[in-house]
N, CA, C and O atoms as CSV, one atom per row, in Angstrom:
chain,resi,resn,atom,element,x,y,z
A,1,MET,N,N,89.327,-125.227,28.400
A,1,MET,CA,C,90.657,-124.739,28.189
A,1,MET,C,C,90.596,-123.435,27.363
A,1,MET,O,O,89.944,-123.372,26.321
A,2,LEU,N,N,91.288,-122.414,27.857
A,2,LEU,CA,C,91.257,-121.130,27.185
A,2,LEU,C,C,92.242,-121.057,26.046
A,2,LEU,O,O,93.358,-121.571,26.113
A,3,LYS,N,N,91.787,-120.396,24.993
A,3,LYS,CA,C,92.647,-120.189,23.841
A,3,LYS,C,C,93.566,-118.994,24.122
A,3,LYS,O,O,93.108,-118.000,24.684
A,4,PRO,N,N,94.836,-119.063,23.750
A,4,PRO,CA,C,95.703,-117.887,23.981
A,4,PRO,C,C,95.234,-116.702,23.142
A,4,PRO,O,O,94.815,-116.852,21.994
A,5,ARG,N,N,95.319,-115.506,23.758
A,5,ARG,CA,C,94.882,-114.307,23.045
A,5,ARG,C,C,95.859,-113.954,21.917
A,5,ARG,O,O,97.074,-114.098,22.054
A,6,LYS,N,N,95.303,-113.499,20.823
A,6,LYS,CA,C,96.114,-113.080,19.686
A,6,LYS,C,C,96.682,-111.690,19.991
A,6,LYS,O,O,95.951,-110.804,20.435
A,7,ILE,N,N,97.946,-111.503,19.761
A,7,ILE,CA,C,98.615,-110.209,19.962
A,7,ILE,C,C,98.672,-109.507,18.625
A,7,ILE,O,O,99.309,-110.004,17.695
A,8,PRO,N,N,97.999,-108.324,18.504
A,8,PRO,CA,C,98.047,-107.607,17.233
A,8,PRO,C,C,99.450,-107.082,16.940
A,8,PRO,O,O,100.086,-106.482,17.806
A,9,MET,N,N,99.928,-107.311,15.716
A,9,MET,CA,C,101.265,-106.884,15.304
A,9,MET,C,C,101.132,-105.735,14.299
A,9,MET,O,O,100.207,-105.701,13.488
A,10,ARG,N,N,102.078,-104.799,14.376
A,10,ARG,CA,C,102.131,-103.697,13.449
A,10,ARG,C,C,103.577,-103.499,13.007
A,10,ARG,O,O,104.504,-103.952,13.679
A,11,MET,N,N,103.767,-102.826,11.883
A,11,MET,CA,C,105.119,-102.577,11.346
A,11,MET,C,C,105.496,-101.122,11.515
A,11,MET,O,O,104.721,-100.215,11.212
A,12,CYS,N,N,106.703,-100.926,12.005
A,12,CYS,CA,C,107.268,-99.568,12.134
A,12,CYS,C,C,107.580,-99.063,10.700
A,12,CYS,O,O,108.191,-99.770,9.899
A,13,VAL,N,N,107.138,-97.811,10.403
A,13,VAL,CA,C,107.365,-97.277,9.079
A,13,VAL,C,C,108.833,-96.918,8.855
A,13,VAL,O,O,109.252,-96.760,7.708
A,14,ALA,N,N,109.609,-96.787,9.902
A,14,ALA,CA,C,111.027,-96.418,9.756
A,14,ALA,C,C,111.940,-97.629,9.622
A,14,ALA,O,O,112.685,-97.744,8.649
A,15,CYS,N,N,111.883,-98.549,10.617
A,15,CYS,CA,C,112.811,-99.688,10.598
A,15,CYS,C,C,112.192,-100.950,9.994
A,15,CYS,O,O,112.897,-101.939,9.794
A,16,HIS,N,N,110.905,-100.935,9.703
A,16,HIS,CA,C,110.174,-102.024,9.079
A,16,HIS,C,C,110.197,-103.315,9.910
A,16,HIS,O,O,110.164,-104.414,9.357
A,17,GLU,N,N,110.254,-103.176,11.224
A,17,GLU,CA,C,110.195,-104.342,12.120
A,17,GLU,C,C,108.752,-104.553,12.545
A,17,GLU,O,O,108.035,-103.601,12.852
A,18,MET,N,N,108.337,-105.813,12.557
A,18,MET,CA,C,107.004,-106.151,13.059
A,18,MET,C,C,107.129,-106.297,14.583
A,18,MET,O,O,107.953,-107.060,15.087
A,19,LYS,N,N,106.288,-105.545,15.293
A,19,LYS,CA,C,106.307,-105.582,16.754
A,19,LYS,C,C,104.878,-105.595,17.260
A,19,LYS,O,O,103.959,-105.225,16.529
A,20,PRO,N,N,104.674,-106.019,18.510
A,20,PRO,CA,C,103.322,-105.898,19.073
A,20,PRO,C,C,102.853,-104.463,19.072
A,20,PRO,O,O,103.639,-103.541,19.288
A,21,LYS,N,N,101.593,-104.281,18.831
A,21,LYS,CA,C,101.011,-102.939,18.695
A,21,LYS,C,C,101.314,-102.043,19.889
A,21,LYS,O,O,101.534,-100.844,19.721
A,22,ARG,N,N,101.326,-102.610,21.095
A,22,ARG,CA,C,101.572,-101.842,22.306
A,22,ARG,C,C,103.003,-101.312,22.415
A,22,ARG,O,O,103.243,-100.362,23.161
A,23,GLU,N,N,103.947,-101.895,21.698
A,23,GLU,CA,C,105.337,-101.450,21.730
A,23,GLU,C,C,105.611,-100.307,20.754
A,23,GLU,O,O,106.708,-99.747,20.749
A,24,LEU,N,N,104.618,-99.956,19.924
A,24,LEU,CA,C,104.806,-98.904,18.929
A,24,LEU,C,C,103.935,-97.697,19.266
A,24,LEU,O,O,102.932,-97.826,19.967
A,25,GLN,N,N,104.313,-96.551,18.776
A,25,GLN,CA,C,103.549,-95.301,18.947
A,25,GLN,C,C,102.798,-95.021,17.681
A,25,GLN,O,O,103.390,-95.006,16.602
A,26,ARG,N,N,101.494,-94.795,17.781
A,26,ARG,CA,C,100.670,-94.469,16.620
A,26,ARG,C,C,100.701,-92.953,16.387
A,26,ARG,O,O,100.510,-92.155,17.304
A,27,ILE,N,N,100.946,-92.600,15.148
A,27,ILE,CA,C,100.880,-91.199,14.718
A,27,ILE,C,C,99.695,-91.141,13.746
A,27,ILE,O,O,99.583,-91.960,12.834
A,28,VAL,N,N,98.835,-90.180,13.955
A,28,VAL,CA,C,97.594,-90.131,13.189
A,28,VAL,C,C,97.447,-88.782,12.477
A,28,VAL,O,O,97.798,-87.729,13.009
A,29,LYS,N,N,96.919,-88.858,11.264
A,29,LYS,CA,C,96.538,-87.652,10.523
A,29,LYS,C,C,95.023,-87.607,10.536
A,29,LYS,O,O,94.370,-88.439,9.906
A,30,SER,N,N,94.460,-86.647,11.246
A,30,SER,CA,C,93.017,-86.530,11.403
A,30,SER,C,C,92.370,-86.137,10.079
A,30,SER,O,O,93.063,-85.680,9.170
A,31,PRO,N,N,91.052,-86.308,9.954
A,31,PRO,CA,C,90.371,-85.874,8.723
A,31,PRO,C,C,90.569,-84.365,8.459
A,31,PRO,O,O,90.449,-83.916,7.319
A,32,ASP,N,N,90.875,-83.579,9.522
A,32,ASP,CA,C,91.145,-82.143,9.357
A,32,ASP,C,C,92.542,-81.878,8.823
A,32,ASP,O,O,92.845,-80.752,8.430
A,33,GLY,N,N,93.399,-82.894,8.801
A,33,GLY,CA,C,94.756,-82.760,8.319
A,33,GLY,C,C,95.772,-82.485,9.408
A,33,GLY,O,O,96.924,-82.168,9.110
A,34,ILE,N,N,95.363,-82.603,10.686
A,34,ILE,CA,C,96.258,-82.342,11.817
A,34,ILE,C,C,96.978,-83.662,12.159
A,34,ILE,O,O,96.353,-84.713,12.299
A,35,ILE,N,N,98.314,-83.570,12.287
A,35,ILE,CA,C,99.122,-84.754,12.604
A,35,ILE,C,C,99.523,-84.670,14.080
A,35,ILE,O,O,100.045,-83.653,14.538
A,36,SER,N,N,99.264,-85.781,14.829
A,36,SER,CA,C,99.601,-85.838,16.219
A,36,SER,C,C,99.810,-87.287,16.656
A,36,SER,O,O,99.517,-88.227,15.917
A,37,THR,N,N,100.322,-87.440,17.869
A,37,THR,CA,C,100.466,-88.798,18.402
A,37,THR,C,C,99.125,-89.255,18.947
A,37,THR,O,O,98.283,-88.442,19.327
A,38,ASP,N,N,98.938,-90.572,18.981
A,38,ASP,CA,C,97.697,-91.153,19.460
A,38,ASP,C,C,98.045,-92.286,20.446
A,38,ASP,O,O,98.113,-93.449,20.049
A,39,PRO,N,N,98.263,-91.952,21.715
A,39,PRO,CA,C,98.680,-92.978,22.688
A,39,PRO,C,C,97.637,-94.071,22.909
A,39,PRO,O,O,97.999,-95.221,23.158
A,40,ALA,N,N,96.362,-93.736,22.824
A,40,ALA,CA,C,95.301,-94.734,23.044
A,40,ALA,C,C,95.009,-95.555,21.797
A,40,ALA,O,O,94.456,-96.650,21.899
A,41,GLY,N,N,95.370,-95.046,20.618
A,41,GLY,CA,C,95.104,-95.750,19.379
A,41,GLY,C,C,93.657,-95.723,18.933
A,41,GLY,O,O,93.202,-96.606,18.206
A,42,LYS,N,N,92.924,-94.685,19.381
A,42,LYS,CA,C,91.496,-94.624,19.087
A,42,LYS,C,C,91.085,-93.425,18.236
A,42,LYS,O,O,89.934,-93.336,17.809
A,43,LYS,N,N,92.017,-92.501,17.987
A,43,LYS,CA,C,91.661,-91.288,17.202
A,43,LYS,C,C,91.294,-91.669,15.781
A,43,LYS,O,O,91.901,-92.568,15.200
A,44,PRO,N,N,90.295,-90.985,15.213
A,44,PRO,CA,C,89.936,-91.239,13.820
A,44,PRO,C,C,90.985,-90.657,12.863
A,44,PRO,O,O,91.622,-89.646,13.161
A,45,GLY,N,N,91.148,-91.305,11.728
A,45,GLY,CA,C,92.080,-90.816,10.739
A,45,GLY,C,C,93.060,-91.877,10.311
A,45,GLY,O,O,93.006,-93.025,10.753
A,46,ARG,N,N,93.964,-91.463,9.435
A,46,ARG,CA,C,94.987,-92.366,8.887
A,46,ARG,C,C,96.099,-92.493,9.912
A,46,ARG,O,O,96.606,-91.486,10.407
A,47,GLY,N,N,96.484,-93.727,10.236
A,47,GLY,CA,C,97.494,-93.956,11.239
A,47,GLY,C,C,98.735,-94.602,10.678
A,47,GLY,O,O,98.692,-95.314,9.674
A,48,ALA,N,N,99.850,-94.338,11.347
A,48,ALA,CA,C,101.157,-94.944,11.030
A,48,ALA,C,C,101.826,-95.253,12.371
A,48,ALA,O,O,101.660,-94.528,13.352
A,49,TYR,N,N,102.574,-96.331,12.381
A,49,TYR,CA,C,103.220,-96.756,13.634
A,49,TYR,C,C,104.715,-96.586,13.535
A,49,TYR,O,O,105.332,-96.884,12.512
A,50,VAL,N,N,105.299,-96.085,14.651
A,50,VAL,CA,C,106.747,-95.864,14.763
A,50,VAL,C,C,107.181,-96.398,16.124
A,50,VAL,O,O,106.452,-96.280,17.109
A,51,CYS,N,N,108.378,-96.985,16.171
A,51,CYS,CA,C,108.936,-97.438,17.455
A,51,CYS,C,C,108.997,-96.254,18.411
A,51,CYS,O,O,109.130,-95.105,17.990
A,52,LYS,N,N,108.899,-96.551,19.703
A,52,LYS,CA,C,108.872,-95.509,20.721
A,52,LYS,C,C,110.263,-94.998,21.064
A,52,LYS,O,O,110.622,-94.906,22.238
A,53,ASN,N,N,111.049,-94.663,20.041
A,53,ASN,CA,C,112.353,-94.030,20.267
A,53,ASN,C,C,112.594,-92.960,19.219
A,53,ASN,O,O,112.069,-93.027,18.107
A,54,THR,N,N,113.394,-91.973,19.589
A,54,THR,CA,C,113.607,-90.844,18.680
A,54,THR,C,C,114.429,-91.231,17.470
A,54,THR,O,O,114.345,-90.571,16.435
A,55,GLU,N,N,115.233,-92.299,17.574
A,55,GLU,CA,C,116.026,-92.724,16.418
A,55,GLU,C,C,115.120,-93.153,15.273
A,55,GLU,O,O,115.354,-92.763,14.129
A,56,CYS,N,N,114.109,-93.932,15.550
A,56,CYS,CA,C,113.174,-94.361,14.504
A,56,CYS,C,C,112.394,-93.166,13.937
A,56,CYS,O,O,112.108,-93.124,12.741
A,57,LEU,N,N,112.052,-92.200,14.794
A,57,LEU,CA,C,111.340,-91.028,14.301
A,57,LEU,C,C,112.248,-90.230,13.373
A,57,LEU,O,O,111.801,-89.753,12.330
A,58,LYS,N,N,113.502,-90.082,13.738
A,58,LYS,CA,C,114.462,-89.366,12.872
A,58,LYS,C,C,114.663,-90.089,11.552
A,58,LYS,O,O,114.788,-89.458,10.502
A,59,LYS,N,N,114.692,-91.416,11.608
A,59,LYS,CA,C,114.844,-92.210,10.380
A,59,LYS,C,C,113.613,-92.038,9.485
A,59,LYS,O,O,113.730,-91.920,8.266
A,60,ALA,N,N,112.416,-92.025,10.120
A,60,ALA,CA,C,111.170,-91.825,9.352
A,60,ALA,C,C,111.169,-90.445,8.699
A,60,ALA,O,O,110.677,-90.286,7.583
A,61,ARG,N,N,111.722,-89.442,9.399
A,61,ARG,CA,C,111.777,-88.092,8.840
A,61,ARG,C,C,112.761,-88.055,7.674
A,61,ARG,O,O,112.472,-87.463,6.634
A,62,LYS,N,N,113.925,-88.687,7.845
A,62,LYS,CA,C,114.967,-88.682,6.802
A,62,LYS,C,C,114.474,-89.370,5.515
A,62,LYS,O,O,114.711,-88.879,4.412
A,63,THR,N,N,113.793,-90.501,5.672
A,63,THR,CA,C,113.318,-91.260,4.498
A,63,THR,C,C,111.931,-90.780,4.007
A,63,THR,O,O,111.419,-91.267,2.999
A,64,LYS,N,N,111.339,-89.818,4.739
A,64,LYS,CA,C,110.013,-89.303,4.405
A,64,LYS,C,C,108.946,-90.371,4.409
A,64,LYS,O,O,108.010,-90.336,3.611
A,65,ALA,N,N,109.095,-91.337,5.327
A,65,ALA,CA,C,108.160,-92.449,5.420
A,65,ALA,C,C,106.769,-91.958,5.848
A,65,ALA,O,O,105.760,-92.416,5.311
A,66,LEU,N,N,106.713,-91.038,6.804
A,66,LEU,CA,C,105.417,-90.523,7.253
A,66,LEU,C,C,104.735,-89.694,6.173
A,66,LEU,O,O,103.514,-89.742,6.025
A,67,GLU,N,N,105.514,-88.944,5.429
A,67,GLU,CA,C,104.942,-88.129,4.349
A,67,GLU,C,C,104.325,-89.021,3.273
A,67,GLU,O,O,103.273,-88.702,2.718
A,68,ARG,N,N,104.986,-90.134,2.986
A,68,ARG,CA,C,104.422,-91.066,1.981
A,68,ARG,C,C,103.176,-91.747,2.552
A,68,ARG,O,O,102.195,-91.958,1.839
A,69,LYS,N,N,103.220,-92.084,3.823
A,69,LYS,CA,C,102.069,-92.778,4.427
A,69,LYS,C,C,100.833,-91.875,4.481
A,69,LYS,O,O,99.714,-92.322,4.231
A,70,PHE,N,N,101.055,-90.593,4.812
A,70,PHE,CA,C,99.935,-89.650,4.933
A,70,PHE,C,C,99.610,-88.937,3.626
A,70,PHE,O,O,98.623,-88.207,3.541
A,71,GLU,N,N,100.464,-89.154,2.581
A,71,GLU,CA,C,100.286,-88.533,1.294
A,71,GLU,C,C,100.170,-87.002,1.369
A,71,GLU,O,O,99.361,-86.393,0.669
A,72,SER,N,N,100.996,-86.399,2.233
A,72,SER,CA,C,101.071,-84.942,2.341
A,72,SER,C,C,102.392,-84.579,2.965
A,72,SER,O,O,103.048,-85.416,3.585
A,73,SER,N,N,102.788,-83.323,2.801
A,73,SER,CA,C,104.057,-82.867,3.402
A,73,SER,C,C,103.806,-82.575,4.882
A,73,SER,O,O,102.702,-82.222,5.297
A,74,ILE,N,N,104.894,-82.739,5.668
A,74,ILE,CA,C,104.820,-82.504,7.105
A,74,ILE,C,C,105.822,-81.399,7.424
A,74,ILE,O,O,106.987,-81.466,7.034
A,75,SER,N,N,105.348,-80.386,8.137
A,75,SER,CA,C,106.206,-79.221,8.450
A,75,SER,C,C,107.199,-79.564,9.555
A,75,SER,O,O,107.038,-80.539,10.289
A,76,ASP,N,N,108.224,-78.731,9.646
A,76,ASP,CA,C,109.272,-78.887,10.662
A,76,ASP,C,C,108.693,-78.745,12.068
A,76,ASP,O,O,109.156,-79.406,12.997
A,77,GLU,N,N,107.669,-77.875,12.233
A,77,GLU,CA,C,107.048,-77.684,13.536
A,77,GLU,C,C,106.396,-78.955,14.037
A,77,GLU,O,O,106.482,-79.278,15.222
A,78,VAL,N,N,105.735,-79.687,13.130
A,78,VAL,CA,C,105.091,-80.944,13.508
A,78,VAL,C,C,106.153,-81.963,13.915
A,78,VAL,O,O,105.989,-82.663,14.914
A,79,TYR,N,N,107.236,-82.051,13.149
A,79,TYR,CA,C,108.306,-82.985,13.511
A,79,TYR,C,C,108.894,-82.607,14.880
A,79,TYR,O,O,109.185,-83.482,15.695
A,80,ALA,N,N,109.065,-81.314,15.124
A,80,ALA,CA,C,109.606,-80.864,16.415
A,80,ALA,C,C,108.660,-81.245,17.563
A,80,ALA,O,O,109.115,-81.656,18.630
A,81,GLN,N,N,107.357,-81.110,17.345
A,81,GLN,CA,C,106.386,-81.500,18.372
A,81,GLN,C,C,106.447,-82.999,18.603
A,81,GLN,O,O,106.433,-83.452,19.748
A,82,LEU,N,N,106.513,-83.783,17.515
A,82,LEU,CA,C,106.582,-85.238,17.654
A,82,LEU,C,C,107.856,-85.659,18.382
A,82,LEU,O,O,107.818,-86.570,19.209
A,83,GLU,N,N,108.983,-85.012,18.087
A,83,GLU,CA,C,110.236,-85.333,18.759
A,83,GLU,C,C,110.152,-85.050,20.239
A,83,GLU,O,O,110.660,-85.839,21.035
A,84,SER,N,N,109.528,-83.948,20.644
A,84,SER,CA,C,109.405,-83.643,22.063
A,84,SER,C,C,108.509,-84.655,22.757
A,84,SER,O,O,108.780,-85.049,23.891
A,85,GLU,N,N,107.420,-85.088,22.071
A,85,GLU,CA,C,106.538,-86.097,22.660
A,85,GLU,C,C,107.261,-87.449,22.779
A,85,GLU,O,O,107.076,-88.166,23.762
A,86,PHE,N,N,108.069,-87.787,21.797
A,86,PHE,CA,C,108.827,-89.034,21.841
A,86,PHE,C,C,109.860,-88.974,22.947
A,86,PHE,O,O,110.114,-89.982,23.607
A,87,ALA,N,N,110.466,-87.808,23.164
A,87,ALA,CA,C,111.444,-87.668,24.249
A,87,ALA,C,C,110.772,-87.882,25.597
A,87,ALA,O,O,111.375,-88.488,26.484
A,88,LEU,N,N,109.560,-87.412,25.779
A,88,LEU,CA,C,108.828,-87.650,27.004
A,88,LEU,C,C,108.491,-89.134,27.191
A,88,LEU,O,O,108.554,-89.664,28.301
A,89,ILE,N,N,108.137,-89.781,26.101
A,89,ILE,CA,C,107.845,-91.230,26.167
A,89,ILE,C,C,109.088,-92.003,26.565
A,89,ILE,O,O,109.029,-92.885,27.421
A,90,GLU,N,N,110.235,-91.670,25.934
A,90,GLU,CA,C,111.486,-92.356,26.271
A,90,GLU,C,C,111.862,-92.126,27.731
A,90,GLU,O,O,112.339,-93.035,28.410
A,91,LYS,N,N,111.639,-90.885,28.210
A,91,LYS,CA,C,111.974,-90.555,29.597
A,91,LYS,C,C,111.096,-91.372,30.571
A,91,LYS,O,O,111.587,-91.885,31.576
A,92,SER,N,N,109.814,-91.481,30.261
A,92,SER,CA,C,108.925,-92.239,31.125
A,92,SER,C,C,109.263,-93.727,31.094
A,92,SER,O,O,109.088,-94.410,32.103
A,93,GLN,N,N,109.736,-94.242,29.976
A,93,GLN,CA,C,110.120,-95.657,29.905
A,93,GLN,C,C,111.363,-95.936,30.725
A,93,GLN,O,O,111.458,-96.984,31.363
A,94,THR,N,N,112.327,-95.012,30.719
A,94,THR,CA,C,113.545,-95.206,31.524
A,94,THR,C,C,113.268,-95.033,33.012
A,94,THR,O,O,113.934,-95.655,33.839
A,95,ASP,N,N,112.285,-94.188,33.368
A,95,ASP,CA,C,111.926,-94.003,34.762
A,95,ASP,C,C,111.241,-95.249,35.316
A,95,ASP,O,O,111.409,-95.588,36.487
A,96,ASP,N,N,110.464,-95.933,34.464
A,96,ASP,CA,C,109.742,-97.136,34.896
A,96,ASP,C,C,110.694,-98.309,35.091
A,96,ASP,O,O,110.442,-99.169,35.935
A,97,ALA,N,N,111.769,-98.359,34.335
A,97,ALA,CA,C,112.681,-99.503,34.369
A,97,ALA,C,C,113.594,-99.490,35.571
A,97,ALA,O,O,114.416,-100.392,35.732
């Protein structure tokens, strides 16, 4: 008899909900200090998880949750890039449904 697989859970830094890892988007700060999305979850560096919607990203920006998690300031250009990537993710999710 097979044992059921454990589903890894992570917490969104904006809404603080525990969700399966696959339902969240990982944002990573590389050792070089570059902040980007990590769809595969394999990039090296400090990671933070956010729900795959722009509302949670905006909430994380407003509360400075990502800045606290990465212990550094994040420029407006990086947030703009993240918002465009999240918009693409949301669009692909609505196309699949």
